[in-house]
C-alpha atoms as an extended CHARMM CRD file, in Angstrom:
* protein
*
       268  EXT
         1         1  MET       CA             22.1260000000      -11.2140000000      -21.9950000000  PROA      1               0.0000000000
         2         2  LYS       CA             19.0710000000      -11.6670000000      -19.7760000000  PROA      2               0.0000000000
         3         3  LYS       CA             15.8360000000       -9.9340000000      -20.7520000000  PROA      3               0.0000000000
         4         4  ILE       CA             13.0740000000       -9.0190000000      -18.3260000000  PROA      4               0.0000000000
         5         5  LEU       CA              9.5710000000       -8.4610000000      -19.6770000000  PROA      5               0.0000000000
         6         6  PHE       CA              7.5920000000       -6.1370000000      -17.4560000000  PROA      6               0.0000000000
         7         7  ASP       CA              4.5450000000       -3.9120000000      -17.2240000000  PROA      7               0.0000000000
         8         8  LYS       CA              4.4070000000       -0.6010000000      -15.3780000000  PROA      8               0.0000000000
         9         9  TYR       CA              1.2280000000        0.1790000000      -13.4340000000  PROA      9               0.0000000000
        10        10  ASN       CA             -0.0030000000        3.1410000000      -11.4040000000  PROA      10              0.0000000000
        11        11  ALA       CA             -2.4460000000        2.7200000000       -8.5110000000  PROA      11              0.0000000000
        12        12  THR       CA             -3.4530000000        6.1350000000       -7.1570000000  PROA      12              0.0000000000
        13        13  GLY       CA              0.0670000000        7.4820000000       -7.4300000000  PROA      13              0.0000000000
        14        14  ASN       CA              1.9050000000        4.3480000000       -6.3110000000  PROA      14              0.0000000000
        15        15  ASP       CA              3.8170000000        3.0310000000       -9.3130000000  PROA      15              0.0000000000
        16        16  PHE       CA              4.9060000000       -0.5840000000       -9.7050000000  PROA      16              0.0000000000
        17        17  ILE       CA              6.9740000000       -2.7950000000      -11.9670000000  PROA      17              0.0000000000
        18        18  ILE       CA              4.9570000000       -5.9850000000      -12.4840000000  PROA      18              0.0000000000
        19        19  ILE       CA              6.5230000000       -9.2090000000      -13.7520000000  PROA      19              0.0000000000
        20        20  ASP       CA              4.8790000000      -12.4980000000      -14.6990000000  PROA      20              0.0000000000
        21        21  ASN       CA              7.0460000000      -14.9210000000      -12.7250000000  PROA      21              0.0000000000
        22        22  ARG       CA              4.9600000000      -18.0730000000      -13.0550000000  PROA      22              0.0000000000
        23        23  GLN       CA              8.0100000000      -19.8530000000      -14.5060000000  PROA      23              0.0000000000
        24        24  ASN       CA             10.1520000000      -18.8650000000      -11.4930000000  PROA      24              0.0000000000
        25        25  LEU       CA             12.7620000000      -17.1220000000      -13.6170000000  PROA      25              0.0000000000
        26        26  TYR       CA             13.4440000000      -14.4970000000      -10.9530000000  PROA      26              0.0000000000
        27        27  LYS       CA             14.0840000000      -14.6860000000       -7.2230000000  PROA      27              0.0000000000
        28        28  ALA       CA             12.3810000000      -12.2920000000       -4.8040000000  PROA      28              0.0000000000
        29        29  GLU       CA             15.5530000000      -12.4540000000       -2.6960000000  PROA      29              0.0000000000
        30        30  ASP       CA             17.6300000000      -10.7270000000       -5.4190000000  PROA      30              0.0000000000
        31        31  LYS       CA             17.6980000000       -7.3940000000       -3.5730000000  PROA      31              0.0000000000
        32        32  ASN       CA             20.3170000000       -5.7960000000       -5.8150000000  PROA      32              0.0000000000
        33        33  LEU       CA             18.2900000000       -6.4360000000       -8.9620000000  PROA      33              0.0000000000
        34        34  TRP       CA             15.0070000000       -5.0990000000       -7.5960000000  PROA      34              0.0000000000
        35        35  SER       CA             16.4900000000       -2.0100000000       -5.9600000000  PROA      35              0.0000000000
        36        36  LYS       CA             18.3300000000       -1.2600000000       -9.2250000000  PROA      36              0.0000000000
        37        37  LEU       CA             15.1320000000       -1.5480000000      -11.2700000000  PROA      37              0.0000000000
        38        38  CYS       CA             13.2870000000        0.7970000000       -8.9110000000  PROA      38              0.0000000000
        39        39  GLN       CA             15.8780000000        3.5670000000       -9.2600000000  PROA      39              0.0000000000
        40        40  LEU       CA             14.5020000000        6.4100000000      -11.3640000000  PROA      40              0.0000000000
        41        41  LYS       CA             17.6570000000        7.5030000000      -13.1690000000  PROA      41              0.0000000000
        42        42  THR       CA             19.4710000000        4.1900000000      -13.5620000000  PROA      42              0.0000000000
        43        43  GLY       CA             16.5590000000        1.7530000000      -13.7380000000  PROA      43              0.0000000000
        44        44  ILE       CA             12.8690000000        1.7990000000      -14.6450000000  PROA      44              0.0000000000
        45        45  GLY       CA             11.7970000000        3.7590000000      -11.5990000000  PROA      45              0.0000000000
        46        46  ALA       CA              9.0530000000        2.5840000000       -9.2180000000  PROA      46              0.0000000000
        47        47  ASP       CA              7.9000000000        2.4210000000       -5.6160000000  PROA      47              0.0000000000
        48        48  GLY       CA              8.2420000000       -1.3560000000       -5.7560000000  PROA      48              0.0000000000
        49        49  VAL       CA              8.2300000000       -4.5970000000       -7.7480000000  PROA      49              0.0000000000
        50        50  LEU       CA              5.3520000000       -7.0920000000       -7.9160000000  PROA      50              0.0000000000
        51        51  LEU       CA              6.0520000000      -10.6900000000       -8.8940000000  PROA      51              0.0000000000
        52        52  LEU       CA              3.0480000000      -12.7580000000       -9.9610000000  PROA      52              0.0000000000
        53        53  GLU       CA              3.7270000000      -16.4250000000       -9.2360000000  PROA      53              0.0000000000
        54        54  LYS       CA              1.8410000000      -19.7140000000       -9.2490000000  PROA      54              0.0000000000
        55        55  SER       CA             -0.1390000000      -20.6980000000       -6.1740000000  PROA      55              0.0000000000
        56        56  ASP       CA             -1.6970000000      -23.9730000000       -5.0960000000  PROA      56              0.0000000000
        57        57  LYS       CA             -4.0480000000      -22.0740000000       -2.7810000000  PROA      57              0.0000000000
        58        58  ALA       CA             -5.3760000000      -19.2980000000       -5.0140000000  PROA      58              0.0000000000
        59        59  ASP       CA             -5.4700000000      -17.8340000000       -8.5250000000  PROA      59              0.0000000000
        60        60  PHE       CA             -1.9160000000      -16.5280000000       -8.0780000000  PROA      60              0.0000000000
        61        61  LYS       CA              0.6800000000      -15.5540000000       -5.5050000000  PROA      61              0.0000000000
        62        62  MET       CA              1.7930000000      -11.9600000000       -5.0670000000  PROA      62              0.0000000000
        63        63  ARG       CA              5.2730000000      -11.1570000000       -3.8540000000  PROA      63              0.0000000000
        64        64  TYR       CA              5.9980000000       -7.5060000000       -3.1470000000  PROA      64              0.0000000000
        65        65  ILE       CA              9.4850000000       -6.0230000000       -3.0260000000  PROA      65              0.0000000000
        66        66  ASN       CA              9.9910000000       -2.4420000000       -1.8530000000  PROA      66              0.0000000000
        67        67  ALA       CA             12.2530000000        0.0100000000       -3.6410000000  PROA      67              0.0000000000
        68        68  ASP       CA             15.0680000000       -0.8190000000       -1.2110000000  PROA      68              0.0000000000
        69        69  GLY       CA             15.0240000000       -4.4290000000       -2.4450000000  PROA      69              0.0000000000
        70        70  GLY       CA             13.4370000000       -5.8960000000        0.6680000000  PROA      70              0.0000000000
        71        71  GLU       CA             10.3520000000       -8.1020000000        0.4820000000  PROA      71              0.0000000000
        72        72  VAL       CA              7.4170000000       -7.1710000000        2.7440000000  PROA      72              0.0000000000
        73        73  GLU       CA              4.1690000000       -8.8220000000        3.7140000000  PROA      73              0.0000000000
        74        74  MET       CA              1.6010000000       -6.7200000000        1.8960000000  PROA      74              0.0000000000
        75        75  CYS       CA              0.9390000000       -3.6670000000       -0.2620000000  PROA      75              0.0000000000
        76        76  GLY       CA             -2.6670000000       -2.5760000000       -0.7210000000  PROA      76              0.0000000000
        77        77  ASN       CA             -2.2080000000       -0.4890000000       -3.8500000000  PROA      77              0.0000000000
        78        78  GLY       CA              0.1500000000       -3.1400000000       -5.2220000000  PROA      78              0.0000000000
        79        79  ALA       CA             -2.5120000000       -5.7970000000       -4.6810000000  PROA      79              0.0000000000
        80        80  ARG       CA             -4.9960000000       -3.7800000000       -6.7300000000  PROA      80              0.0000000000
        81        81  ALA       CA             -2.3580000000       -3.2280000000       -9.4440000000  PROA      81              0.0000000000
        82        82  ILE       CA             -1.3730000000       -6.8930000000       -9.7360000000  PROA      82              0.0000000000
        83        83  THR       CA             -5.0430000000       -7.8870000000       -9.9450000000  PROA      83              0.0000000000
        84        84  ALA       CA             -5.4950000000       -5.4190000000      -12.8100000000  PROA      84              0.0000000000
        85        85  PHE       CA             -2.4110000000       -6.9640000000      -14.4620000000  PROA      85              0.0000000000
        86        86  ALA       CA             -3.8380000000      -10.4830000000      -14.0760000000  PROA      86              0.0000000000
        87        87  HSD       CA             -7.1440000000       -9.3200000000      -15.5170000000  PROA      87              0.0000000000
        88        88  GLU       CA             -5.9090000000       -7.1350000000      -18.3820000000  PROA      88              0.0000000000
        89        89  VAL       CA             -2.5210000000       -8.5360000000      -19.4300000000  PROA      89              0.0000000000
        90        90  LEU       CA             -2.7360000000      -12.2180000000      -18.5030000000  PROA      90              0.0000000000
        91        91  SER       CA             -6.4400000000      -12.2790000000      -19.4410000000  PROA      91              0.0000000000
        92        92  ILE       CA             -7.4430000000      -14.5270000000      -16.5620000000  PROA      92              0.0000000000
        93        93  GLN       CA            -10.7990000000      -12.7100000000      -16.7960000000  PROA      93              0.0000000000
        94        94  LYS       CA            -12.5760000000      -13.2450000000      -13.5090000000  PROA      94              0.0000000000
        95        95  GLU       CA            -14.8450000000      -10.9480000000      -11.5280000000  PROA      95              0.0000000000
        96        96  LEU       CA            -13.3200000000      -12.0120000000       -8.2050000000  PROA      96              0.0000000000
        97        97  TYR       CA             -9.6700000000      -12.9420000000       -7.7250000000  PROA      97              0.0000000000
        98        98  LEU       CA             -8.1800000000      -14.8430000000       -4.7920000000  PROA      98              0.0000000000
        99        99  PHE       CA             -4.4500000000      -14.4220000000       -4.2800000000  PROA      99              0.0000000000
       100       100  GLU       CA             -1.8020000000      -15.4510000000       -1.7960000000  PROA      100             0.0000000000
       101       101  THR       CA              0.7450000000      -13.2150000000       -0.0390000000  PROA      101             0.0000000000
       102       102  MET       CA              3.4340000000      -13.8100000000        2.5710000000  PROA      102             0.0000000000
       103       103  ASN       CA              0.9500000000      -13.5770000000        5.4250000000  PROA      103             0.0000000000
       104       104  SER       CA             -2.5640000000      -14.3040000000        4.1810000000  PROA      104             0.0000000000
       105       105  LEU       CA             -5.0650000000      -14.8940000000        1.3810000000  PROA      105             0.0000000000
       106       106  TYR       CA             -6.8180000000      -11.8550000000       -0.0940000000  PROA      106             0.0000000000
       107       107  GLU       CA             -9.7310000000      -11.1630000000       -2.4290000000  PROA      107             0.0000000000
       108       108  CYS       CA             -9.7710000000       -8.4250000000       -5.0470000000  PROA      108             0.0000000000
       109       109  SER       CA            -12.6250000000       -7.7230000000       -7.4320000000  PROA      109             0.0000000000
       110       110  LEU       CA            -13.6680000000       -5.3460000000      -10.1760000000  PROA      110             0.0000000000
       111       111  ASP       CA            -15.6120000000       -2.3340000000       -8.9730000000  PROA      111             0.0000000000
       112       112  SER       CA            -17.7770000000       -0.2400000000      -11.2970000000  PROA      112             0.0000000000
       113       113  GLU       CA            -17.2860000000        2.9370000000       -9.2650000000  PROA      113             0.0000000000
       114       114  TYR       CA            -13.6210000000        2.7990000000       -8.2820000000  PROA      114             0.0000000000
       115       115  GLY       CA            -11.9350000000        0.2670000000      -10.5740000000  PROA      115             0.0000000000
       116       116  PHE       CA            -10.6230000000       -2.4170000000       -8.2430000000  PROA      116             0.0000000000
       117       117  LYS       CA            -11.7440000000       -3.2780000000       -4.7190000000  PROA      117             0.0000000000
       118       118  LEU       CA             -9.4510000000       -5.1580000000       -2.3380000000  PROA      118             0.0000000000
       119       119  LYS       CA            -10.7890000000       -6.9310000000        0.7320000000  PROA      119             0.0000000000
       120       120  MET       CA             -8.2940000000       -6.2080000000        3.4850000000  PROA      120             0.0000000000
       121       121  SER       CA             -7.2540000000       -8.6140000000        6.2200000000  PROA      121             0.0000000000
       122       122  GLU       CA             -8.5060000000       -8.1630000000        9.7650000000  PROA      122             0.0000000000
       123       123  LEU       CA             -6.7630000000       -5.5420000000       11.8660000000  PROA      123             0.0000000000
       124       124  TYR       CA             -3.9460000000       -6.5430000000       14.1920000000  PROA      124             0.0000000000
       125       125  ASP       CA             -2.2780000000       -4.9510000000       17.2010000000  PROA      125             0.0000000000
       126       126  VAL       CA             -4.6310000000       -1.9650000000       17.4010000000  PROA      126             0.0000000000
       127       127  ASP       CA             -3.1660000000        0.4570000000       19.9620000000  PROA      127             0.0000000000
       128       128  LYS       CA             -0.6270000000       -2.2040000000       20.9970000000  PROA      128             0.0000000000
       129       129  ILE       CA              2.2090000000        0.2910000000       20.6590000000  PROA      129             0.0000000000
       130       130  LYS       CA              1.5160000000        3.5630000000       22.4770000000  PROA      130             0.0000000000
       131       131  LEU       CA              2.1630000000        6.7850000000       20.5680000000  PROA      131             0.0000000000
       132       132  ILE       CA              1.1440000000        9.3850000000       23.1510000000  PROA      132             0.0000000000
       133       133  ASP       CA              4.6540000000       10.9010000000       23.3870000000  PROA      133             0.0000000000
       134       134  PHE       CA              4.7570000000       11.2400000000       19.6020000000  PROA      134             0.0000000000
       135       135  CYS       CA              1.2940000000       12.7900000000       19.7150000000  PROA      135             0.0000000000
       136       136  GLU       CA              2.5650000000       15.4730000000       22.0830000000  PROA      136             0.0000000000
       137       137  ASN       CA              5.8360000000       16.1010000000       20.2300000000  PROA      137             0.0000000000
       138       138  LEU       CA              4.1160000000       16.3490000000       16.8340000000  PROA      138             0.0000000000
       139       139  LYS       CA              1.2700000000       18.4440000000       18.2520000000  PROA      139             0.0000000000
       140       140  ALA       CA             -1.1520000000       15.8640000000       16.8690000000  PROA      140             0.0000000000
       141       141  LYS       CA             -4.8130000000       15.9300000000       17.8730000000  PROA      141             0.0000000000
       142       142  ASN       CA             -5.1180000000       12.1340000000       17.8400000000  PROA      142             0.0000000000
       143       143  CYS       CA             -2.8460000000        9.1530000000       17.2360000000  PROA      143             0.0000000000
       144       144  LEU       CA             -3.1820000000        5.3870000000       16.9040000000  PROA      144             0.0000000000
       145       145  TYR       CA             -1.0520000000        2.3990000000       15.9450000000  PROA      145             0.0000000000
       146       146  MET       CA             -2.3840000000       -0.6290000000       14.0530000000  PROA      146             0.0000000000
       147       147  ASN       CA             -1.3710000000       -3.3190000000       11.5810000000  PROA      147             0.0000000000
       148       148  THR       CA             -3.3580000000       -3.5430000000        8.3260000000  PROA      148             0.0000000000
       149       149  GLY       CA             -1.0620000000       -6.1880000000        6.8360000000  PROA      149             0.0000000000
       150       150  VAL       CA              1.9640000000       -4.0320000000        7.6180000000  PROA      150             0.0000000000
       151       151  PRO       CA              2.5400000000       -1.6940000000       10.6160000000  PROA      151             0.0000000000
       152       152  HSD       CA              1.1740000000        1.8540000000       10.5590000000  PROA      152             0.0000000000
       153       153  ALA       CA              1.3000000000        4.7980000000       12.9390000000  PROA      153             0.0000000000
       154       154  VAL       CA             -1.4790000000        7.3470000000       12.2980000000  PROA      154             0.0000000000
       155       155  PHE       CA             -1.5030000000       10.9950000000       13.4150000000  PROA      155             0.0000000000
       156       156  GLU       CA             -4.1540000000       13.6780000000       12.9950000000  PROA      156             0.0000000000
       157       157  ILE       CA             -2.4730000000       17.0260000000       12.4490000000  PROA      157             0.0000000000
       158       158  SER       CA             -3.3430000000       20.5010000000       11.1310000000  PROA      158             0.0000000000
       159       159  GLN       CA             -2.3010000000       22.1190000000        7.8430000000  PROA      159             0.0000000000
       160       160  ILE       CA             -1.4180000000       18.8070000000        6.2170000000  PROA      160             0.0000000000
       161       161  LEU       CA             -0.2480000000       20.3030000000        2.9150000000  PROA      161             0.0000000000
       162       162  ASP       CA              2.5070000000       22.2610000000        4.6990000000  PROA      162             0.0000000000
       163       163  TYR       CA              3.4970000000       19.4790000000        7.0850000000  PROA      163             0.0000000000
       164       164  PRO       CA              7.1370000000       18.1780000000        6.9860000000  PROA      164             0.0000000000
       165       165  VAL       CA              6.1470000000       14.5690000000        6.2780000000  PROA      165             0.0000000000
       166       166  PHE       CA              9.6210000000       13.3850000000        5.2980000000  PROA      166             0.0000000000
       167       167  GLU       CA             11.2930000000       14.7700000000        8.4070000000  PROA      167             0.0000000000
       168       168  LYS       CA              8.6530000000       13.6370000000       10.9100000000  PROA      168             0.0000000000
       169       169  GLY       CA              7.8920000000       10.3790000000        9.1270000000  PROA      169             0.0000000000
       170       170  LYS       CA             11.5330000000        9.3220000000        9.1740000000  PROA      170             0.0000000000
       171       171  LEU       CA             11.7120000000        9.8380000000       12.9370000000  PROA      171             0.0000000000
       172       172  ILE       CA              8.6860000000        7.6020000000       13.4650000000  PROA      172             0.0000000000
       173       173  ARG       CA              9.7460000000        4.9600000000       10.9460000000  PROA      173             0.0000000000
       174       174  TYR       CA             13.0590000000        4.3090000000       12.7380000000  PROA      174             0.0000000000
       175       175  ASP       CA             11.8680000000        4.6540000000       16.3410000000  PROA      175             0.0000000000
       176       176  SER       CA             13.1270000000        1.7690000000       18.4920000000  PROA      176             0.0000000000
       177       177  ARG       CA              9.6730000000        0.7730000000       19.7280000000  PROA      177             0.0000000000
       178       178  PHE       CA              8.8840000000       -0.5810000000       16.2480000000  PROA      178             0.0000000000
       179       179  THR       CA             10.8090000000       -3.8600000000       15.9350000000  PROA      179             0.0000000000
       180       180  LYS       CA             10.7740000000       -3.8560000000       12.1250000000  PROA      180             0.0000000000
       181       181  GLY       CA             10.0440000000       -0.1710000000       11.6400000000  PROA      181             0.0000000000
       182       182  SER       CA              6.6930000000        1.4320000000       10.8830000000  PROA      182             0.0000000000
       183       183  ASN       CA              5.0030000000        3.4410000000        8.1770000000  PROA      183             0.0000000000
       184       184  ALA       CA              3.8360000000        6.8900000000        9.2600000000  PROA      184             0.0000000000
       185       185  ASN       CA              0.5520000000        8.5020000000        8.1680000000  PROA      185             0.0000000000
       186       186  PHE       CA             -0.5190000000       12.0940000000        8.7380000000  PROA      186             0.0000000000
       187       187  PHE       CA             -4.0750000000       13.2280000000        8.0610000000  PROA      187             0.0000000000
       188       188  GLU       CA             -6.4120000000       16.1780000000        8.3160000000  PROA      188             0.0000000000
       189       189  VAL       CA            -10.2080000000       16.1830000000        8.3080000000  PROA      189             0.0000000000
       190       190  ILE       CA            -11.4770000000       18.2420000000        5.3500000000  PROA      190             0.0000000000
       191       191  GLY       CA            -15.1620000000       17.3220000000        5.6130000000  PROA      191             0.0000000000
       192       192  PRO       CA            -17.5820000000       14.7830000000        7.0770000000  PROA      192             0.0000000000
       193       193  LYS       CA            -16.0040000000       11.3340000000        6.5120000000  PROA      193             0.0000000000
       194       194  HSD       CA            -13.5150000000       13.0230000000        4.1810000000  PROA      194             0.0000000000
       195       195  LEU       CA             -9.7580000000       13.1250000000        4.8460000000  PROA      195             0.0000000000
       196       196  ARG       CA             -6.5480000000       14.3030000000        3.2860000000  PROA      196             0.0000000000
       197       197  VAL       CA             -3.6160000000       11.9740000000        4.0200000000  PROA      197             0.0000000000
       198       198  ARG       CA              0.1150000000       11.8570000000        3.3960000000  PROA      198             0.0000000000
       199       199  THR       CA              2.3340000000        8.8340000000        4.0970000000  PROA      199             0.0000000000
       200       200  TYR       CA              6.0100000000        8.1270000000        4.7270000000  PROA      200             0.0000000000
       201       201  GLU       CA              6.5660000000        4.5380000000        3.5720000000  PROA      201             0.0000000000
       202       202  ARG       CA              8.9400000000        2.0860000000        5.1830000000  PROA      202             0.0000000000
       203       203  GLY       CA             11.0990000000        0.4790000000        2.4780000000  PROA      203             0.0000000000
       204       204  VAL       CA             10.6360000000        3.3430000000        0.0510000000  PROA      204             0.0000000000
       205       205  GLU       CA             12.1430000000        5.5610000000        2.7830000000  PROA      205             0.0000000000
       206       206  ASN       CA             10.3250000000        8.6040000000        1.5540000000  PROA      206             0.0000000000
       207       207  GLU       CA              6.8820000000       10.0850000000        1.1860000000  PROA      207             0.0000000000
       208       208  THR       CA              4.8770000000        8.3610000000       -1.5490000000  PROA      208             0.0000000000
       209       209  LEU       CA              1.9540000000        9.7210000000       -3.5380000000  PROA      209             0.0000000000
       210       210  SER       CA             -0.3250000000        7.0860000000       -2.0260000000  PROA      210             0.0000000000
       211       211  CYS       CA             -0.2780000000        4.0530000000        0.2810000000  PROA      211             0.0000000000
       212       212  GLY       CA             -3.2210000000        1.6300000000        0.3230000000  PROA      212             0.0000000000
       213       213  THR       CA             -2.5850000000       -0.0440000000        3.6760000000  PROA      213             0.0000000000
       214       214  GLY       CA             -1.8030000000        3.4030000000        5.1120000000  PROA      214             0.0000000000
       215       215  ALA       CA             -5.0660000000        4.8300000000        3.7700000000  PROA      215             0.0000000000
       216       216  THR       CA             -6.8890000000        1.8970000000        5.3590000000  PROA      216             0.0000000000
       217       217  ALA       CA             -5.2120000000        2.4560000000        8.7270000000  PROA      217             0.0000000000
       218       218  THR       CA             -5.8880000000        6.1910000000        8.5320000000  PROA      218             0.0000000000
       219       219  ALA       CA             -9.5670000000        5.7920000000        7.6590000000  PROA      219             0.0000000000
       220       220  LEU       CA            -10.1810000000        3.2550000000       10.4300000000  PROA      220             0.0000000000
       221       221  ALA       CA             -8.3110000000        5.3700000000       12.9570000000  PROA      221             0.0000000000
       222       222  ALA       CA            -10.4500000000        8.3850000000       12.0090000000  PROA      222             0.0000000000
       223       223  ALA       CA            -13.5810000000        6.2370000000       12.2440000000  PROA      223             0.0000000000
       224       224  ARG       CA            -12.5570000000        5.3590000000       15.7840000000  PROA      224             0.0000000000
       225       225  PHE       CA            -11.8060000000        8.9710000000       16.7020000000  PROA      225             0.0000000000
       226       226  TYR       CA            -15.0580000000       10.3830000000       15.2810000000  PROA      226             0.0000000000
       227       227  GLY       CA            -17.5100000000        7.4740000000       15.3600000000  PROA      227             0.0000000000
       228       228  TRP       CA            -17.7920000000        7.3320000000       11.5670000000  PROA      228             0.0000000000
       229       229  SER       CA            -19.1020000000        4.2750000000        9.7230000000  PROA      229             0.0000000000
       230       230  GLU       CA            -19.5390000000        2.5700000000        6.3310000000  PROA      230             0.0000000000
       231       231  GLU       CA            -17.3250000000        4.6220000000        3.9780000000  PROA      231             0.0000000000
       232       232  ILE       CA            -14.5640000000        7.2000000000        4.2710000000  PROA      232             0.0000000000
       233       233  ILE       CA            -13.0430000000        9.0890000000        1.3330000000  PROA      233             0.0000000000
       234       234  LEU       CA             -9.3330000000        9.9150000000        1.3580000000  PROA      234             0.0000000000
       235       235  GLU       CA             -7.5240000000       12.4030000000       -0.8410000000  PROA      235             0.0000000000
       236       236  THR       CA             -3.8960000000       11.4160000000       -1.3750000000  PROA      236             0.0000000000
       237       237  LEU       CA             -1.2720000000       13.2340000000       -3.4080000000  PROA      237             0.0000000000
       238       238  GLY       CA             -1.8670000000       10.5890000000       -6.0920000000  PROA      238             0.0000000000
       239       239  GLY       CA             -5.6560000000       10.7070000000       -6.1580000000  PROA      239             0.0000000000
       240       240  ARG       CA             -8.7530000000        9.4870000000       -4.3590000000  PROA      240             0.0000000000
       241       241  LEU       CA             -9.1880000000        6.2770000000       -2.3800000000  PROA      241             0.0000000000
       242       242  ALA       CA            -12.2510000000        4.9830000000       -0.5610000000  PROA      242             0.0000000000
       243       243  ILE       CA            -12.3380000000        2.6970000000        2.4650000000  PROA      243             0.0000000000
       244       244  LYS       CA            -15.5950000000        0.7970000000        2.9410000000  PROA      244             0.0000000000
       245       245  PHE       CA            -16.1490000000       -1.1960000000        6.1260000000  PROA      245             0.0000000000
       246       246  SER       CA            -18.7740000000       -2.9740000000        8.1880000000  PROA      246             0.0000000000
       247       247  ALA       CA            -19.6400000000       -1.9250000000       11.7370000000  PROA      247             0.0000000000
       248       248  ASP       CA            -17.7850000000       -4.8710000000       13.2680000000  PROA      248             0.0000000000
       249       249  LEU       CA            -14.8110000000       -4.4190000000       10.8680000000  PROA      249             0.0000000000
       250       250  SER       CA            -15.2080000000       -7.9850000000        9.6090000000  PROA      250             0.0000000000
       251       251  SER       CA            -15.2950000000       -6.5860000000        6.0530000000  PROA      251             0.0000000000
       252       252  ILE       CA            -12.8600000000       -3.8310000000        5.0860000000  PROA      252             0.0000000000
       253       253  TYR       CA            -12.3570000000       -2.7870000000        1.4500000000  PROA      253             0.0000000000
       254       254  LEU       CA             -9.7240000000       -0.5830000000       -0.1740000000  PROA      254             0.0000000000
       255       255  CYS       CA            -11.1250000000        0.9130000000       -3.3900000000  PROA      255             0.0000000000
       256       256  GLY       CA             -9.4010000000        2.9590000000       -6.0810000000  PROA      256             0.0000000000
       257       257  LYS       CA             -8.4180000000        3.3740000000       -9.7120000000  PROA      257             0.0000000000
       258       258  VAL       CA             -5.5940000000        1.4640000000      -11.4180000000  PROA      258             0.0000000000
       259       259  ASP       CA             -3.9240000000        2.4290000000      -14.6940000000  PROA      259             0.0000000000
       260       260  LYS       CA             -1.4610000000        0.6160000000      -16.9390000000  PROA      260             0.0000000000
       261       261  ILE       CA              1.3330000000        2.9990000000      -17.9500000000  PROA      261             0.0000000000
       262       262  PHE       CA              3.3790000000        0.9520000000      -20.4090000000  PROA      262             0.0000000000
       263       263  SER       CA              4.9780000000       -2.4180000000      -21.1910000000  PROA      263             0.0000000000
       264       264  GLY       CA              8.6740000000       -2.8970000000      -21.7500000000  PROA      264             0.0000000000
       265       265  THR       CA             11.7130000000       -5.1460000000      -22.0160000000  PROA      265             0.0000000000
       266       266  LEU       CA             14.8500000000       -4.5700000000      -19.9760000000  PROA      266             0.0000000000
       267       267  GLU       CA             18.1850000000       -6.0960000000      -20.9430000000  PROA      267             0.0000000000
       268       268  LEU       CA             20.5800000000       -6.8500000000      -18.0950000000  PROA      268             0.0000000000
């Protein structure tokens, strides 16, 4: 009987199963296994699985598998969680970690104020896909598409806490203009440089308590709409995130708390 050693982590409401896979015991392509583990009632329950593997380019390689079993390019909250795992469980003990993903190299460091601070990749495809018809149909004040490692559509709406995020997010996620689908973010301004955001995540196929790349896209979209700079605070259903960025967007940081929930062994 095969045993899987794992740790469960929470990063601002996003929960992850993290596995030390430096010996290549598990394959990221095993969709059935990962989707089974992410099921709440029949598995461990999580938004996704993080495999920490060896890298010849960085301190480690991160592979992220969504709850549907499909591997995707990047997960901001997952990146902060796997860095905490490397620091706390594997005791690599560095102040600054460099890690590899499917599409890039990233840096994540300890942060005295927020816990862990991830340097995001540069933005791609800003406003490449037009959302104006969605903006009108959703009665959104503003809208913008961009890629922060994965695709995101961002909409500014009113009364965010009562908004049907699952229903509207699903429509956007599966719209034909997005070749591989898109995440959908809905936000409301609650103060100067202060937002409340809710996200429908591609791959999870539901609203999640938090989404790091979505928070980044939302903050930078709002900065563009309102001319804001330096730092934007976001309230998610899972807690607070901060996005810090330079004027030219050459440095973008996702900051937030990370907590270890428990360690376990699963027999298959």
